[in-house]
Structure formats: C-alpha cells, structure tokens
C-alpha positions as CSV (number, residue, x, y, z in Angstrom):
1,M,6.3,0.0,184.3
2,S,7.6,2.5,181.7
3,D,4.4,4.6,182.0
4,K,4.7,4.6,185.8
5,L,8.4,5.7,185.6
6,D,7.6,8.3,183.0
7,L,4.8,9.9,185.0
8,T,6.9,9.8,188.2
9,A,9.8,11.5,186.4
10,K,7.5,14.3,185.1
11,L,5.6,14.8,188.3
12,Q,8.2,14.4,191.1
13,P,9.8,17.8,190.3
14,I,6.4,19.4,190.3
15,E,5.6,18.0,193.8
16,D,9.0,19.1,195.0
17,R,8.3,22.6,193.7
18,Y,4.9,22.6,195.5
19,E,6.7,21.8,198.8
20,E,9.3,24.5,198.2
21,L,6.5,27.0,197.6
22,N,5.1,26.0,201.0
23,R,8.4,26.8,202.7
24,L,8.9,30.1,200.8
25,M,5.4,31.3,201.6
26,A,6.0,30.6,205.3
27,Q,9.0,32.8,205.2
28,L,7.4,35.7,203.2
29,A,4.6,36.8,205.5
30,T,5.8,40.4,205.4
31,D,5.9,40.6,201.6
32,P,2.3,40.5,200.3
33,A,3.1,41.0,196.7
34,R,5.6,38.1,196.5
35,L,3.3,36.0,198.7
36,Q,0.5,36.5,196.2
37,E,2.7,35.6,193.3
38,L,3.9,32.3,195.0
39,A,0.3,31.5,196.0
40,K,-0.8,31.8,192.4
41,E,1.9,29.5,191.2
42,Q,1.0,27.0,193.9
43,A,-2.7,27.1,193.0
44,S,-1.8,26.4,189.4
45,I,-0.2,23.0,190.3
46,E,-2.2,22.1,193.4
47,E,-4.7,19.8,191.5
48,L,-1.9,18.0,189.7
49,V,0.1,17.4,192.9
50,S,-3.0,16.2,194.7
51,L,-3.6,13.7,191.9
52,F,0.0,12.6,191.8
53,R,-0.1,11.9,195.6
54,A,-3.3,9.9,195.2
55,H,-1.7,8.0,192.3
56,K,1.3,7.1,194.4
57,G,-1.0,5.8,197.1
58,T,-2.8,3.6,194.6
59,L,0.5,2.2,193.3
60,K,1.4,1.3,196.9
61,E,-1.9,-0.4,197.4
62,L,-1.4,-2.3,194.2
63,E,2.0,-3.6,195.3
64,E,0.5,-4.7,198.6
65,A,-2.4,-6.5,197.0
66,Q,0.0,-8.2,194.5
67,A,2.2,-9.3,197.3
68,L,-0.8,-10.7,199.2
69,L,-1.9,-12.6,196.1
70,G,1.6,-14.1,195.7
71,E,2.2,-15.1,199.3
72,S,-1.2,-16.4,200.5
73,D,-2.4,-20.0,200.1
74,D,-5.8,-19.1,201.4
75,E,-8.2,-19.2,198.5
76,E,-10.7,-16.8,200.0
77,L,-7.9,-14.2,200.6
78,R,-6.6,-14.7,197.1
79,E,-10.1,-14.0,195.6
80,M,-10.4,-10.9,197.7
81,A,-6.9,-9.8,196.6
82,K,-7.9,-10.3,192.9
83,E,-11.1,-8.2,193.3
84,E,-9.1,-5.5,195.0
85,L,-6.5,-5.6,192.3
86,A,-9.1,-5.1,189.6
87,Q,-10.6,-2.1,191.4
88,L,-7.2,-0.6,192.0
89,R,-6.2,-1.0,188.4
90,Q,-9.4,0.8,187.3
91,R,-8.5,3.6,189.8
92,Q,-5.0,3.7,188.5
93,E,-6.1,4.1,184.9
94,A,-8.6,6.9,185.8
95,Q,-5.9,8.8,187.8
96,E,-3.3,8.4,185.0
97,S,-5.8,9.7,182.4
98,A,-6.7,12.7,184.6
99,I,-3.0,13.4,185.2
100,K,-2.1,13.3,181.5
101,R,-4.9,15.7,180.7
102,L,-3.6,18.1,183.3
103,L,-0.1,17.8,181.9
104,L,-1.3,19.0,178.5
105,P,-0.1,22.5,177.7
106,R,-2.8,25.0,178.3
107,D,-4.0,27.4,175.6
108,P,-3.0,30.9,176.8
109,N,-6.1,32.3,175.2
110,D,-8.6,30.1,176.9
111,N,-9.8,32.6,179.5
112,K,-10.1,35.4,176.9
113,D,-13.2,37.1,175.5
114,V,-13.9,36.4,171.9
115,I,-14.8,38.1,168.6
116,V,-16.9,35.9,166.4
117,E,-17.2,36.5,162.7
118,I,-20.0,34.8,160.7
119,R,-20.2,35.2,157.0
120,A,-22.7,33.8,154.5
121,G,-21.1,31.3,152.1
122,A,-22.5,29.4,149.2
123,G,-26.3,29.4,148.8
124,G,-27.4,33.0,148.2
125,D,-30.2,34.4,150.4
126,E,-30.6,31.1,152.2
127,A,-26.9,31.3,153.3
128,G,-27.6,34.7,154.8
129,L,-30.6,33.4,156.7
130,F,-28.5,30.6,158.0
131,A,-25.8,33.0,159.1
132,A,-28.6,34.8,161.1
133,D,-29.6,31.4,162.6
134,L,-26.0,30.8,163.8
135,F,-25.8,34.3,165.2
136,R,-28.9,33.6,167.3
137,M,-27.6,30.2,168.3
138,Y,-24.4,31.7,169.7
139,T,-26.2,34.6,171.4
140,R,-28.5,32.1,173.1
141,Y,-25.6,30.0,174.2
142,A,-23.8,33.1,175.6
143,E,-27.0,34.1,177.4
144,A,-27.3,30.7,179.1
145,K,-23.6,31.0,180.2
146,G,-24.2,34.5,181.6
147,W,-21.9,36.0,179.0
148,Q,-22.4,39.4,177.4
149,T,-22.9,39.8,173.6
150,D,-22.3,43.0,171.6
151,V,-22.6,43.4,167.9
152,L,-19.5,45.1,166.4
153,S,-20.4,45.2,162.8
154,S,-23.1,43.8,160.5
155,N,-24.1,43.7,156.9
156,E,-27.7,42.6,156.4
157,S,-28.9,40.8,153.4
158,G,-32.3,42.5,153.3
159,I,-34.5,39.5,154.0
160,G,-33.7,39.0,157.7
161,G,-30.3,37.4,157.1
162,F,-26.7,38.6,157.2
163,K,-24.0,38.7,154.6
164,E,-21.6,39.2,157.5
165,I,-21.9,39.8,161.2
166,V,-19.1,40.4,163.7
167,F,-19.8,40.3,167.4
168,E,-18.0,40.2,170.7
169,I,-18.8,37.7,173.5
170,K,-17.5,38.6,177.0
171,G,-17.3,36.0,179.7
172,R,-14.8,33.9,181.6
173,G,-13.6,30.9,179.5
174,A,-15.5,32.1,176.4
175,Y,-12.6,31.3,174.0
176,S,-12.0,27.9,175.7
177,R,-15.5,26.8,174.7
178,L,-16.2,28.7,171.4
179,K,-12.8,28.1,169.7
180,Y,-14.2,24.7,168.6
181,E,-16.9,26.5,166.6
182,S,-14.6,27.7,163.9
183,G,-15.2,26.3,160.5
184,V,-17.7,25.9,157.7
185,H,-21.2,25.2,158.9
186,R,-23.6,23.6,156.4
187,V,-27.4,23.6,156.4
188,Q,-29.8,21.3,154.5
189,R,-33.4,22.4,154.5
190,V,-36.3,23.5,152.4
191,P,-36.1,27.4,152.2
192,A,-39.2,29.4,152.8
193,T,-38.9,30.8,149.3
194,E,-38.8,27.3,147.7
195,A,-42.2,26.6,146.3
196,S,-41.5,23.1,145.1
197,G,-40.3,21.8,148.5
198,R,-36.8,21.0,147.2
199,I,-34.1,20.7,149.9
200,H,-31.5,23.4,149.6
201,T,-27.8,23.2,150.8
202,S,-26.0,26.3,151.8
203,T,-23.1,27.3,154.1
204,A,-21.8,30.0,156.4
205,T,-18.3,30.4,157.8
206,V,-17.5,31.0,161.5
207,A,-14.2,32.3,162.7
208,V,-13.6,32.7,166.5
209,L,-10.8,35.0,167.5
210,P,-9.4,35.6,171.0
211,E,-9.8,39.2,171.9
212,A,-6.6,41.1,172.3
213,D,-5.9,44.0,174.6
214,E,-3.7,47.0,173.9
215,L,-0.7,45.5,175.8
216,E,-0.8,42.3,173.7
217,V,-1.1,44.1,170.3
218,A,0.6,47.5,170.0
219,V,-0.8,49.4,167.0
220,S,1.0,52.6,166.0
221,P,-1.3,55.4,164.7
222,E,1.0,55.8,161.7
223,E,0.2,52.2,160.7
224,I,-3.6,52.9,160.4
225,R,-5.5,54.7,157.7
226,I,-8.9,55.9,159.0
227,D,-11.7,56.6,156.6
228,I,-15.0,58.1,157.8
229,F,-18.1,57.7,155.6
230,H,-21.9,57.6,155.6
231,S,-23.4,54.3,156.8
232,G,-25.2,52.3,154.2
233,G,-27.4,50.4,156.7
234,A,-30.6,51.1,158.6
235,G,-30.7,53.9,161.1
236,G,-33.0,56.6,159.9
237,Q,-32.2,60.2,159.1
238,N,-29.2,60.4,161.4
239,V,-27.4,57.8,159.3
240,N,-27.9,59.7,156.1
241,K,-27.0,63.1,157.5
242,V,-24.0,62.3,159.7
243,A,-20.9,60.4,158.6
244,T,-20.3,57.9,161.4
245,A,-19.1,54.7,159.7
246,V,-15.5,53.9,160.2
247,R,-13.1,51.9,158.1
248,L,-9.7,51.1,159.5
249,T,-6.9,49.8,157.2
250,H,-3.8,48.4,158.8
251,L,-1.2,49.3,156.3
252,P,1.6,46.8,157.1
253,T,-0.8,43.8,156.8
254,G,-3.6,45.1,154.6
255,I,-6.2,44.1,157.2
256,V,-9.4,46.1,156.8
257,V,-12.2,46.5,159.4
258,V,-15.4,48.4,158.9
259,C,-17.9,49.3,161.7
260,Q,-21.0,51.3,161.0
261,D,-23.7,49.9,163.3
262,E,-23.4,52.7,166.0
263,R,-24.7,56.2,165.5
264,S,-21.5,57.5,167.1
265,Q,-18.3,57.7,165.1
266,L,-16.3,57.3,168.4
267,K,-18.2,54.1,169.3
268,N,-17.7,52.7,165.8
269,R,-14.0,53.5,166.0
270,V,-13.6,51.7,169.4
271,K,-15.4,48.6,168.1
272,A,-13.3,48.6,164.9
273,M,-10.1,48.8,166.9
274,A,-11.2,45.8,169.0
275,V,-11.8,43.7,165.8
276,L,-8.5,44.9,164.3
277,R,-6.5,43.9,167.4
278,A,-8.1,40.5,167.5
279,R,-7.2,40.0,163.8
280,L,-3.7,41.2,164.3
281,L,-3.2,38.8,167.3
282,A,-4.4,36.0,165.1
283,H,-2.0,37.2,162.3
284,E,0.9,37.2,164.8
285,Q,0.1,33.7,166.0
286,E,0.0,32.5,162.5
287,K,3.6,33.7,162.0
288,Q,4.7,31.9,165.2
289,D,3.1,28.6,164.3
290,K,5.0,26.9,161.4
291,E,2.3,24.2,161.1
292,I,-0.5,26.7,160.3
293,T,0.1,29.1,157.5
294,E,-3.1,31.1,158.0
295,I,-5.2,30.6,161.2
296,R,-8.3,32.2,159.9
297,R,-8.2,30.4,156.6
298,A,-7.7,27.1,158.4
299,Q,-10.7,28.0,160.5
300,V,-13.2,28.9,157.9
301,G,-12.0,27.6,154.5
302,S,-13.6,29.0,151.4
303,G,-17.2,28.4,152.3
304,D,-17.8,25.9,149.5
305,R,-20.4,23.3,150.2
306,A,-17.9,20.5,150.0
307,E,-15.9,22.0,153.0
308,K,-17.7,21.4,156.2
309,S,-17.1,21.0,159.9
310,R,-20.8,20.6,160.8
311,T,-24.1,19.9,159.0
312,Y,-27.5,20.9,160.2
313,N,-30.0,18.6,158.5
314,F,-33.6,19.9,159.0
315,P,-35.5,17.0,157.4
316,Q,-33.8,14.4,159.6
317,N,-33.6,16.6,162.7
318,R,-29.9,15.9,162.8
319,V,-26.7,17.8,163.5
320,T,-23.5,16.1,162.5
321,D,-20.0,17.2,163.5
322,H,-17.8,15.8,160.7
323,R,-14.5,16.4,162.7
324,I,-15.5,13.6,165.2
325,D,-18.2,11.9,163.1
326,V,-20.9,12.3,165.8
327,S,-24.6,13.1,165.2
328,Y,-27.2,14.5,167.5
329,H,-31.0,14.4,166.9
330,N,-32.1,17.5,168.6
331,L,-31.5,20.2,166.0
332,P,-34.1,22.8,167.3
333,E,-32.5,22.7,170.8
334,I,-29.0,23.1,169.4
335,L,-30.0,26.1,167.3
336,D,-31.6,27.5,170.4
337,G,-28.1,27.4,172.1
338,A,-27.8,23.9,173.6
339,L,-24.2,23.5,172.4
340,D,-22.5,22.0,175.4
341,A,-22.8,18.4,174.4
342,L,-21.4,19.1,170.9
343,I,-18.6,21.3,172.3
344,D,-17.7,18.7,175.0
345,A,-17.4,15.9,172.3
346,V,-15.1,18.0,170.1
347,A,-13.0,19.1,173.1
348,T,-12.6,15.5,174.3
349,S,-11.6,14.4,170.9
350,E,-9.0,17.2,170.6
351,Q,-7.6,16.3,174.1
352,A,-7.2,12.7,173.0
353,R,-5.4,13.8,169.9
354,L,-3.0,16.0,171.9
355,L,-2.4,13.2,174.5
356,E,-1.6,10.8,171.7
357,A,0.8,13.3,170.2
358,Q,2.4,13.9,173.6
359,L,3.0,10.2,174.2
360,V,4.7,9.6,170.7
C-alpha cells in the first residue's frame, strides 16, 4: 500500500500539470512561441502520464477482482478471479517498474555528441595495438548507428597502434550510449611479435566526454596560451615545411590540448578548442559533484593491469564486463562494433542502482 501511495503522491501533480498544459495551449493559439514551449513541456511528461493512467486503471481492476473473490461463493468464479488477480499483479509490477525508470533524473548530457580519448596503458607496443583495436570498435559501432566520426588528434606508436587517439562522434544520443565505455579495458592474447606463444596482458584507457558548445563553456582568449609548431607525425613535405600543429594551454586549469593531424593550422585550432571545451565541461562538473573528485580519473584510472572495467580474452573468445560480472562469447563481433548487448546490460544495472538509491 505504501508503494501505491508513494507513486500516486509523486505522479498526481504531474498529471494535474499535464491537464493544465492542455488548457493553457487551448488559450494560446495566437502565441506560437509560447505554444511551442508548452507543447515541449507536455511532450516531456506525456509517456509518464499515460503510464500513470494505465496504472490507476490496473489498480481499479485489482480492487474489483479482489472484491469478487471475497464476495463470491461460486468456485468457478473464484478460480477465474484468482487467475485475473495474478495477471493484474504482473501488469501492476511491470507498470510500476516502467514508471520508476521514467522518474529517474535524466542525464542532461545524454543527447550530446561525444569526444572519446583512448590511450595505451600498460603493455608496451601491444597496448598501442589494442588502443587501435578499440578505436576501430567504436568507429564501427558509430557507423552502424549512422553517427559521424572525426579524428581530432592522434599519436601513433609506429607499428600500427596508437599511444593516444582523440576523436569526436556526432549523433543523437551518442553520449547516452557511449558514456558506459569509460574505464580501463584489458586485453589478453598472444601478440603477433611473441614467438613463444605466451599470452600477454595489456591495457588501454577510455574516457568519454560530452561535447560542450561555446554557450556552455565560455573561454576567454586571455586564459589560453597558443603555441604553433611543426607536426611530428606523418604528412609528407608539407608537414615538415609548414608549422600547423597547435598546442592550447588553459592557464587557469593547466589543461593542455595538442592537435596536429590536419595540414591546416586553422582546422587544428578548431579541433583543439572542441577538445578543450569538453575537458573544461568535465572539469566544471567535477567541481559541482562532491562525490566525484575527478571525473576523468574516475573514468580511466591509472591504466594498470589490476584496474579494469572490461577484459577481452582472445584464447577463450570471451569479453567480460567486471562492473556487472557478465561475459559474452562473441569477441570478434564485439570488436567489430556489436556493442549494444554489452551497453544495454551495463545501462540496466546502472538504472537498477539508481532506482535502489531513489527508494532508500
């Protein structure tokens, strides 16, 4: 009974607001701007109100079935009422679970584009190769979702791997999916350079940052030191002759961003600013959240082998997410971008944790 009363107390004011919005919209036909604003608010609570109304209908049916069970002496009617009660209670549970999920506070960054930073951790050259595998995995996932990928900065290891690669993924809901990828990723396999066939363990760190626009993060020119230099990467004679690489240093925080992949100094500067804004947004969010002292450190750790959020075990064709203790035996498909099942499992676990915290 307490759950029923608690849900009703939370949802009745929302339903009342929905009805009020209906009345206000009927009166504001001549004010398109205000009408659009109210319609947007109404759309944001429409699913919740619909579920609440269905839930109230289920509760009414439950009361009627319970009354029939208590009043009837007909054994056949009583059996029918018992079956109906069982079905109605299942429906009630499903509706309440759905309502509680909708009541969870939404992450304001969920619809944003993301900047992903992958860095080789422990393991030498093999860690760099694994970083390249992760980069390919995320680009293939983005491709399957119809999202756009653009490399912002990279530092190659020389054997086809990356010491570091920073890239942007643009697409609706990108952050809502990829935010669960932050952490230390560990690989266990026999490296191509290992003659004895010994299994090698190495790591790469992944940080996923919501992209910030200029309105969210105001950066004063006086706060930035800009250094222009010759790129050290591949690019032919143009790279050697023309200084196009850009290093931005945000003086108040000490955050440094380097972009050198483009042949144009202007393009490198634009990309560097995008990374800088994302890091500053994350920095600002850290200050606002007392429970997390440093969001990027919490995401990626130090890169040591003992710290891991996920392990990719090649000999056993197994991928294990240690945060939820779930394993999948389709490693090649996952490295080819089939991440939805893994992401769904982590997201569901996180929702359950938030629901539990909300009900305490």
